[in-house]
N, C-alpha and C positions, 0 to 999 in steps of 0.2 A: 504494500500500500504506500503510495507516494502522496505526500502533502502538497497541495497546490499553494503557490504564493501569489497573492493578488497585489498588483502594483499598477497604478494608473489605469485601472479598469481592465487590465489584461491578466491572464493566468499564466504563470511561469512554472516550468519544471526543469529538471536536469536530465541529460542523457550521457551515455558513455560510448565512445567509438574506439574500436580496436582495428588497426590496420598495419600490416607488415611489422608486427612485433611492438608497435607503439600503442599506448593507451592514452586517451584524452577524455577527461570529464568536461562536459560542456554545460555550464550553468546559463541561466537567463534565456531559456528556450521557451517560446510561446506555445502553449497548448492551443492548437488551431484546428478546430473541426471543420473549418471552411477551406482548408488547404488539402488538396488531393495528394500532394507529395511533400515530404519533409525536406528541409533545407538547413544547412549549417554554414555559418560565416567562415570564409576561408582564413581570415585573420585569427580566428579562435583556434584553429587546428594547424597553425603554421609549423609547430614543432613536429607534426606527423608527416611533413613533407608530402602533402596531397598535391599531386601535379598531374596534368593531362598525360595519358599514355595512349597508345594506339587503339586499344579496345574501348576506351572511354568515348563519350559523346558530349556534344554541347547542345543544350536545350534552351528554350525560352519559357520562363514561368510567367504566367499572366495572373494578375491580381488587381485590386483596386488602385494600386499605384502605377499600373501599366505593365509593361513587359520588362523582365530582368533576365540577362543571360546567366546560365549556370553550367557548371561542369557536372555531368552525371557519371559517377564512378562506382564501380563495385568494390565494396570494402569487406573486410573479414567478419566484423561483428558490430551490430548496433544493439546496445542494451538500454532498456528503459524499465525501471523498477525491477521486477524479477523476469521480465520478458526479454528474450534474446532472438535476434534475427541474424543468421549467418549467411555470408556470401550474397549480400543484397546490394542493390544500387542505392546510393544516397546522392542528393544534389548538394553542390557546394557553390557559393557565390560570395562576392564581396558585399556585405550589408552595411557599408559605411554610412549610408543615408539614414540608418536607423540605429543611432547610438543606444547602447544598453541592451540591444537585442542580438543574441548570438545564433538565432535560428528559429525555425518553426517545426513543431512536431505535428505531422499531419495524419490524414486518414490512412496512408499507406502503412503506418505502424499501428494506429489505434484500432482499425477494424480487424485485421488478422489477429491482433493481440486480445480481442474481445474485452476491451477496456470499458469500464463504467465510470462515468464522471459524477461524483456526488457533490453537488455544489453546496448543500446545506452543511456538510462536514468538511468541505474544501479538501477532498481527497479524490484520487483516481486509483482504481484497482482493477485487476483482471477478474472477469466472471468465470468461475470454475465450472 
């Protein structure tokens, strides 16, 4: 069970990424049920040396702010609470225009993880 942090009207969580032997905890990730795909700020994972490789692709993410280019890269593991996704694609972009936000946790993780968002308790957990 993960506690939700509410700041400036948004709900924040933390995720952990593992890639090529490096582990990075990413705080200040918005829980976004309106986002089809999760995205992480490139600056936040700089120590993981996330770079474009031949098998990666570039995509454009569309939202209320318009379109943003992103690198779609397969990484070893994405962890949220007790849920793990292995060998899955994650989007990475520079989110400099959104200070204090290190990413979005979207439906690509929330739906397959069977997460329940309990706003009265400010918690998110997996439905067993």
